[in-house]
Legacy VTK file of the C-alpha trace (Angstrom):
# vtk DataFile Version 3.0
C-alpha trace
ASCII
DATASET POLYDATA
POINTS 158 float
0.000 0.000 0.000
2.835 2.442 0.774
4.229 1.902 -2.739
0.840 2.797 -4.285
0.568 5.899 -2.103
4.089 6.964 -3.118
3.281 6.489 -6.826
0.018 8.427 -6.482
1.759 11.302 -4.684
4.521 11.347 -7.321
1.895 11.515 -10.094
0.119 14.415 -8.369
3.402 16.292 -7.978
4.178 15.744 -11.670
0.741 16.998 -12.778
1.142 20.130 -10.668
4.691 20.791 -11.960
6.211 19.857 -8.630
8.569 17.360 -7.101
9.802 15.891 -3.857
12.783 17.773 -2.407
13.481 15.242 0.357
11.590 12.729 2.489
9.668 15.512 4.225
9.320 18.464 1.830
7.866 18.668 -1.666
6.447 21.514 -3.729
3.897 22.220 -6.430
3.421 25.255 -8.627
0.166 27.057 -7.787
1.001 29.278 -10.772
4.145 30.557 -12.462
4.220 33.152 -9.662
3.849 30.860 -6.629
5.620 27.769 -5.336
3.618 25.942 -2.652
5.464 23.803 -0.116
4.001 20.544 1.168
5.358 19.011 4.347
4.854 15.330 5.126
4.499 14.094 8.666
7.578 12.102 9.697
6.939 9.267 12.084
9.588 8.384 14.654
11.350 11.743 14.291
11.855 14.314 17.008
11.436 18.071 16.573
15.113 18.649 15.837
15.181 15.988 13.115
12.057 17.480 11.548
13.534 21.001 11.627
16.741 19.732 9.995
14.773 17.982 7.216
12.573 21.041 6.708
15.585 23.363 6.371
17.261 20.857 4.030
14.168 20.984 1.805
14.241 24.793 1.827
17.922 24.770 0.840
17.179 22.434 -2.063
14.317 24.648 -3.198
16.587 27.695 -2.916
19.031 26.029 -5.311
16.228 25.199 -7.761
14.847 28.744 -7.652
18.329 30.001 -8.559
19.143 27.513 -11.310
15.995 26.215 -13.023
14.288 28.158 -15.786
10.746 27.221 -14.723
11.184 29.454 -11.651
12.101 32.656 -13.522
8.626 34.189 -12.986
8.211 32.887 -9.428
7.548 35.700 -6.978
6.826 33.855 -3.723
7.128 30.650 -1.722
4.013 29.683 0.243
2.655 26.981 2.519
-0.986 26.448 3.606
-1.647 24.015 6.428
-2.595 23.296 10.016
1.188 23.044 10.535
1.596 26.733 9.637
-0.795 27.563 12.465
0.852 25.193 14.932
4.435 26.141 14.062
3.870 29.843 13.293
6.606 31.065 15.696
9.216 28.832 13.987
8.094 29.939 10.512
8.045 33.617 11.541
11.576 33.194 12.923
12.563 31.935 9.471
11.068 35.068 7.904
7.720 33.828 6.635
4.713 36.143 6.880
1.743 34.350 8.434
-1.800 35.031 7.177
-4.834 33.758 9.069
-7.476 35.172 6.736
-8.227 35.348 3.030
-6.410 38.657 2.433
-3.706 36.958 0.328
-4.616 36.120 -3.313
-3.590 32.455 -2.900
-5.799 31.860 0.147
-9.062 30.794 -1.547
-7.422 28.430 -4.027
-5.236 26.765 -1.408
-8.049 26.542 1.142
-10.312 24.787 -1.397
-7.558 22.294 -2.259
-6.799 21.764 1.433
-10.457 21.098 2.352
-10.804 18.581 -0.500
-7.607 16.811 0.483
-8.664 16.716 4.154
-11.727 14.659 3.190
-9.508 11.866 1.827
-6.273 12.149 3.791
-6.079 10.311 7.144
-3.274 12.538 8.430
-5.171 15.754 7.720
-8.342 14.351 9.283
-6.462 14.166 12.610
-5.871 17.933 12.501
-9.339 19.002 11.383
-9.750 21.036 14.592
-6.758 23.261 13.772
-7.603 26.132 11.438
-5.035 26.294 8.631
-2.923 29.391 8.013
-0.862 30.616 5.092
2.890 31.256 5.296
4.411 33.383 2.521
7.908 34.597 1.715
8.888 36.689 -1.296
11.299 34.920 -3.653
14.097 37.470 -3.264
13.936 37.244 0.522
13.935 33.436 0.277
16.936 33.413 -2.084
18.961 35.673 0.201
17.982 34.091 3.506
21.202 32.976 5.257
19.651 29.786 6.675
18.481 28.576 3.264
21.902 28.710 1.618
23.543 25.372 0.719
26.599 26.219 2.849
24.643 26.804 6.094
25.120 24.305 8.929
22.654 21.432 9.280
21.712 22.203 12.918
18.956 24.821 13.197
18.860 27.242 16.126
15.722 26.149 17.979
LINES 1 159
158 0 1 2 3 4 5 6 7 8 9 10 11 12 13 14 15 16 17 18 19 20 21 22 23 24 25 26 27 28 29 30 31 32 33 34 35 36 37 38 39 40 41 42 43 44 45 46 47 48 49 50 51 52 53 54 55 56 57 58 59 60 61 62 63 64 65 66 67 68 69 70 71 72 73 74 75 76 77 78 79 80 81 82 83 84 85 86 87 88 89 90 91 92 93 94 95 96 97 98 99 100 101 102 103 104 105 106 107 108 109 110 111 112 113 114 115 116 117 118 119 120 121 122 123 124 125 126 127 128 129 130 131 132 133 134 135 136 137 138 139 140 141 142 143 144 145 146 147 148 149 150 151 152 153 154 155 156 157
């Protein structure tokens, strides 16, 4: 069953012009302007291990934004999830802006997708009581962020 789930997720990423960056982080293209991060729940990992994997995924995305032509028009990196709400202080510390309402143009599209996915996804069903939020960072800020550079140390400051 895990193999089928992996293949289905890979197909979805391909259809949405995205890919897996590491075991925890993947992305899709909401439009040419917006890259949307997706973060998988890692079982048997502590908070430090999750933070390290998350930052590793951001570093890999940083490299792609710099080197791949499909990202030329990208203006922002975003994430919409219950996890944004729960880990808002960590994401703010990284420089993401947190939105808890539909004031951002991506909100309605991502909320619709999120609600549909929550109906089918067992992991999301567990967090149905947590209102999702939107984290956004402008591409230029993301590219220049010192913690997202390939040469930064693996251990995050938590």
